[in-house]
N, C-alpha and C positions, 0 to 999 in steps of 0.2 A: 139673533135679535134678543135684546134684553127682555126680561119678563114683563115689565110694565108696558113696554112698547108692543109686545105680542098681544096683550089684552086690548090695548087701544086699537091695534091694527085689526084684530079679529072683529071687534065691534064695528069698526068702520067698514070692513069688507061685507059684513052681514047686512048693514044698512045700504051700502052701494049696490049690492046684488040681490036685494030682497025680491022674492018672487021669481027670480031668474034661475035658469040652469047655468051652472058655473063649472068650467073646466080649469083645473090646476095643472099647469105644465111644470111638473116637479113640485115637491113640497117638503124640503128638508126641515123647515121650521114648524111643520104641522099646524099651520094656520087653518087649513081645511077642517081638521078635527076640532079645533077650538070653536070655529064658526058654527059647525054642525051641532056641537054639544050645547053651546050657549042657547041656540034656537030650540033644540029638541027638549031641553029642560026648562024652557020658559023663563030663563034668566033674562033674555031679551025676547021681544015678541015679533021679531022680523028676521029674515034670513033667506038664503037661496032655496028654491024649490028642490034642487038637486045639485049635488057636488060629486064630480068625478075627478080623481087624482091620477094623472099619468106620470109614472116615475120608473126609472130603470133599476131602482133598488128594491128587490123582492121583499126585503125585510120591512121597508116602509109600507109597501102595498099590503103585505100580509098583516101588519099591525093595524092598518086602517080598517081592513075588512074584519078582523077579529074584534076590534073595538066597536065597529058599527053593529056587528052581530050581537055582541054582549050587551050593548046599551040600547039595542033595538032602535037603531037609526037607519031606516031603509033608504033614506035620501043620500046616504054617504057611501061611496065605494072607491076602491083603488084598482087600477089596471096597470099591468107591467108594460112599459113602453120606453124606448130610447128615442130621444128627439132627433137623432141622426137618421132614423128609419122613417119611411113614409108614414104620415099620420093615418091611423086606422079610419076607414070609412064607416059611416053609420050615423049616429045622432049628431045633429048640429046644435051646438050650445049657444046660449045668449051672450055670455060673457066669458072672458078668460082672465087668469091670474098667473103671474110667474115671478119668481125671485131667482133669476138665473145667475150663472157665473158672470161677474161684473165686467169682464172684458178689458182689464187694465193693460194686458199685453197684446191684444189684437184689435184695438180701437173699436171695441163694442161688437165685434162680429158674433161672439158667443151669445150676447144678449139678443141680437137680431135673429139668430137661429131659433131660440126659444120663443121669441115674439112671433116669428113666422108660423110656428106650430100652433100658437094660440090663435092667430088670425085664421088659420085653416080650420081649427076647431069650431069657430063661430061662423064659418062660411064667408069670411071677410065682411060680415055685417053685424055690428054690435059694439061692445066696449071691451077694453082690456086694461088691466092694471099691471104695470111693470115696476118692480122694486129694484132700484139700482143705486150705485154709489152717487153721493152728492156732497161735494166739499168745496167751499169757497176758496181754499188755500192751495188746492192741488189742480194741476192742469188736466190730468187724464180723465177724471170724472166729467169735466166740462166737455172734453172731446167726445167721450162716449155718449153723453146726453145728446150732443149735436148729431152724431151719427145715427142714433136710435130714432130721433125725431125725423131725420131725413128718410130713413128706411120706412117709417110709418107713413110719411107723406107719399112716398113712391108706391105704396100699396093701398092708398085710398083712405088713410087715417090721419086725423089731426089731434093735437093735444087739447083735450077739453078741460083738463085740470092738472095742476102741478102742486104737490105738497112737499116743499123743499126741506132737506136736512131733518127728517122726521124721526128716524129710528137710530138707536145706538146698538153697538155690538160688543161682544167680548173678543176683541182681536188683539193678539199679542204684538203683532208688527205695526198696527196702526189703531190704537185704542180710541182715537178721537174721530175716526172716519164714520160718517153717517150715511144713511140712504134716504131716498125720496120715494114717494108714490107718483109715478108718471102714468096718467090715465089717458088712453087713446080712445077716440070714437070714430066710427066709420062715417065717411061722407055719404049723403043720400044716394041710393042706387048702386052701392058698391058691392052688394052681395053677388056671389058668383059660384059656379060649380067648382069644387076643389079637386085639382089634379095633383095630389101630393106625391112626392118622390123622395128617395133617399138623398141625403146630403153627403157627397163624396169629394167635392172640390177641395183640394189641399189648401187653397187659400183661405177657405172658411174654417178649416179644421186646425190650422196652425195656431199654437199657443191658446188652445180653446179653454183650458182650465188654468192657465197661467203660463209664464215664460217657459218654453220648451216642454210644455205638457199638452200634447195632442191626445185625443181620445184613444184609448186602448181597450176599455171595458165596455162590452155591450150591456151586460146585466150583472148586478151584484146578486148572486143567488143565495137564498136563505137555506141553511141546513136545518132540517126539521128537528125541533127540540121539544122536550116536555116542559122544561122550566123557562118559559119565554120571558119571564121577568128578570132573568139573570144574564147579563152580557158576557160574552166569551169570544175569544179569538176563533173558536171553532164554529161560530154560528153563521158564517158566510163564506162564500168563495166567489172568485171572479170568473165570469164567462167572457172571454175576450172577443173583440169584434171579428177577428179572422176565423173564429170557431163557428162551425155550422152545426 
């Protein structure tokens, strides 16, 4: 997401989720950190009461927790989690946010997996914001949007707001592709006990990260370093799904 769009998105998320506990299902763009920082430093006077980021990349989780500790933002935390595993039991959040793999090669199934974990995070009662591709000239984003809205309806959610073609990205293969904010809200009485389980259905995992790119990595493990501000090929390693 381009810088200006990140600022705009962070302000919007802060206002949308003001006073709410907010679960991020993945956060490669670090919108969670931007939202928490803007609120904590009184740059804006509204924001979530609590933000928890669930991500399978230990580098992201560690960076979030170190940032929260250094900047004294107790309302921000990161937790190591892979969306293919059962969602951890515990706190039920008010809202969820996710910018998942956009599902161009699996008709949106990867989006639905991330959305499902978000719904579980809020106990199927509350609101969720899903950031996904939106392009008036391409067919696949329209198909994905249709499938995600169908998945939401099947789980007791309706589209309460749609902000089309809102964000731009630095994409070499499709520089004009944009994304939208798709906001889902639960229908009354939709809350339920969550019985989360691992996702192992090959049909849901095929082409998860793109054509012929099924999930292989359970966690991206951070290799402990002293100079955290310097990127290096030695700073991470993959823990594969079949490893126990």
